[in-house]
C-alpha positions as CSV (number, residue, x, y, z in Angstrom):
1,L,-28.2,-18.5,15.7
2,Y,-31.1,-16.7,17.4
3,R,-30.6,-13.6,15.2
4,S,-30.9,-15.8,12.1
5,G,-34.3,-17.0,13.2
6,G,-33.3,-20.2,15.0
7,V,-34.0,-21.3,18.5
8,A,-31.0,-20.8,20.7
9,I,-29.9,-21.0,24.2
10,R,-27.8,-17.9,25.0
11,S,-24.4,-18.8,26.3
12,A,-21.4,-16.8,27.5
13,L,-18.0,-17.3,29.0
14,A,-17.5,-15.5,32.3
15,R,-14.2,-14.8,34.0
16,L,-14.7,-16.1,37.6
17,T,-13.0,-14.4,40.5
18,L,-13.1,-16.0,44.0
19,N,-12.0,-13.9,46.9
20,G,-10.4,-11.4,44.7
21,R,-8.3,-14.0,42.8
22,P,-8.9,-15.0,39.2
23,D,-10.2,-18.6,38.9
24,G,-10.5,-19.1,35.2
25,L,-13.3,-19.1,32.7
26,R,-16.7,-20.7,33.2
27,Q,-19.4,-21.3,30.7
28,V,-22.8,-19.8,31.6
29,M,-25.9,-20.9,29.9
30,E,-29.5,-19.8,29.8
31,N,-32.0,-22.3,31.2
32,L,-33.9,-24.4,28.8
33,D,-37.4,-23.8,30.0
34,R,-40.7,-22.0,29.3
35,D,-39.0,-18.6,29.9
36,L,-36.6,-19.3,27.0
37,L,-39.6,-20.0,24.8
38,A,-41.4,-16.8,25.9
39,K,-38.3,-14.6,25.5
40,Q,-37.9,-15.9,21.9
41,G,-41.6,-15.4,21.1
42,L,-42.3,-19.0,20.9
43,G,-45.5,-20.8,22.0
44,K,-45.9,-23.4,24.5
45,G,-44.4,-26.8,23.6
46,A,-42.4,-29.7,24.8
47,L,-38.7,-29.1,25.5
48,Y,-36.4,-32.1,25.8
49,R,-32.8,-32.4,26.9
50,E,-30.7,-35.4,27.7
51,R,-30.0,-36.7,31.1
52,F,-26.7,-38.0,29.9
53,H,-25.1,-39.0,26.6
54,V,-27.9,-40.0,24.2
55,D,-27.6,-40.7,20.5
56,I,-30.4,-39.3,18.4
57,G,-31.7,-42.2,16.2
58,R,-30.5,-44.8,18.8
59,R,-32.9,-47.8,19.0
60,Y,-35.1,-47.6,22.1
61,F,-37.0,-50.7,22.9
62,T,-39.5,-49.3,25.5
63,P,-41.0,-45.9,26.3
64,A,-39.5,-46.2,29.8
65,E,-36.1,-46.5,28.3
66,I,-36.4,-43.2,26.4
67,Q,-37.6,-41.5,29.6
68,D,-34.6,-42.8,31.4
69,H,-32.3,-41.0,28.9
70,W,-34.3,-37.8,28.3
71,K,-35.8,-35.1,30.6
72,K,-38.8,-33.0,29.7
73,N,-38.4,-29.3,30.7
74,S,-41.9,-28.3,29.9
75,L,-45.3,-30.0,29.3
76,N,-44.2,-32.5,31.8
77,A,-47.5,-34.4,31.9
78,A,-47.7,-34.8,28.1
79,S,-47.0,-38.1,26.4
80,W,-43.6,-39.2,25.5
81,E,-44.8,-40.7,22.2
82,D,-43.8,-37.6,20.2
83,L,-40.2,-37.9,21.1
84,Q,-40.1,-41.7,20.6
85,G,-41.8,-41.1,17.1
86,F,-39.1,-38.5,16.3
87,N,-36.3,-40.7,17.4
88,D,-37.7,-43.8,15.5
89,A,-38.1,-41.6,12.3
90,V,-34.4,-40.5,12.5
91,Y,-33.4,-44.1,13.2
92,A,-35.3,-45.4,10.1
93,S,-34.0,-42.5,7.9
94,V,-30.4,-43.0,8.9
95,R,-30.5,-46.8,8.8
96,S,-32.5,-47.3,5.6
97,G,-32.4,-44.0,3.8
98,S,-36.1,-43.3,4.2
99,N,-37.6,-39.9,4.4
100,A,-39.5,-40.6,7.6
101,Y,-37.7,-37.8,9.4
102,R,-39.4,-35.2,7.2
103,A,-42.7,-35.6,9.0
104,T,-41.1,-35.1,12.4
105,L,-38.4,-32.4,11.8
106,N,-39.1,-28.7,11.1
107,I,-37.0,-28.5,7.9
108,P,-36.6,-24.7,7.6
109,H,-35.3,-24.6,11.2
110,Y,-33.1,-27.6,10.4
111,V,-31.6,-25.9,7.4
112,N,-31.1,-22.6,9.3
113,Y,-29.4,-24.5,12.1
114,S,-27.1,-26.3,9.7
115,A,-26.4,-23.1,7.7
116,V,-25.3,-21.3,10.8
117,A,-22.9,-24.1,11.7
118,A,-21.5,-24.1,8.2
119,I,-21.1,-20.4,7.8
120,T,-19.5,-19.9,11.2
121,G,-17.3,-22.9,10.8
122,T,-18.4,-24.3,14.2
123,M,-19.2,-28.0,14.8
124,H,-20.2,-30.0,17.8
125,L,-18.0,-33.1,17.5
126,T,-20.6,-35.5,18.9
127,D,-24.1,-36.6,18.1
128,H,-25.6,-35.8,21.4
129,N,-26.5,-32.9,23.7
130,I,-29.2,-31.7,21.3
131,P,-32.0,-30.0,23.1
132,L,-35.3,-30.3,21.1
133,Y,-38.4,-28.2,21.0
134,R,-41.8,-29.4,19.7
135,P,-44.4,-26.7,19.5
136,R,-47.8,-27.7,20.9
137,G,-50.0,-28.9,18.0
138,D,-47.1,-29.3,15.6
139,P,-45.5,-32.8,15.1
140,R,-42.2,-31.4,13.9
141,F,-39.2,-31.0,16.2
142,I,-36.9,-28.0,16.1
143,P,-33.2,-28.5,17.1
144,I,-32.1,-25.9,19.7
145,G,-28.6,-24.5,19.2
146,Y,-26.3,-22.6,21.5
147,D,-25.4,-19.0,20.7
148,L,-21.7,-19.1,21.2
149,G,-20.5,-16.9,18.4
150,G,-18.7,-13.6,18.4
151,N,-21.4,-11.9,20.4
152,A,-21.6,-14.6,23.1
153,L,-20.1,-12.5,25.7
154,G,-22.2,-9.4,25.0
155,E,-20.9,-5.9,24.2
156,F,-18.5,-5.9,27.2
157,G,-17.0,-9.4,26.8
158,D,-13.8,-10.6,25.3
159,R,-14.5,-11.5,21.6
160,S,-11.1,-12.9,20.8
161,P,-11.2,-16.4,19.2
162,A,-9.2,-17.8,22.1
163,V,-12.2,-17.5,24.4
164,Q,-15.0,-18.5,22.1
165,S,-16.4,-22.0,22.4
166,P,-16.7,-23.6,18.9
167,Y,-19.7,-25.8,18.7
168,A,-23.2,-25.5,17.2
169,A,-24.0,-28.5,14.9
170,Q,-24.5,-32.2,15.5
171,N,-23.6,-35.1,13.4
172,W,-27.0,-36.7,13.2
173,L,-28.4,-33.7,11.4
174,Y,-25.9,-34.1,8.6
175,Q,-26.7,-37.8,8.2
176,L,-30.2,-36.8,7.1
177,V,-29.0,-34.5,4.2
């Protein structure tokens, strides 16, 4: 996803050995933080991730409720109104077929994100666990994917399909098409 111009958390599977004995595979993921933005040549912005299962486009009734479900990994002192506005726009778009989401979603990144999922045949089977990035000064959110494809383990890793985790896309994105 990153090589196609998307924002992506690098992820890999690692063979864990404890006291010289194999202990299975573990998934290792890059931190979702300012360093990730800098490594990918992106400017400062708000990074959001869920605290626990959250549905994008779910109806939140208070700003405090959205803060209970989400965590900000950068620009912590900034207002939560941007995330609430994005969520409300997705809610309105999915529920009533409006185009409200277009003002709050970076469409080129959304299309790239969806295309990578379609081309690679990967799909996240839930509508949650969707990190989001909103560049400072831009009202449009960018979905952050996970680079889990054939190169996920690097040049020395096992590239067989049996050890590759197949997920990259979320259902809510497809409801907007």
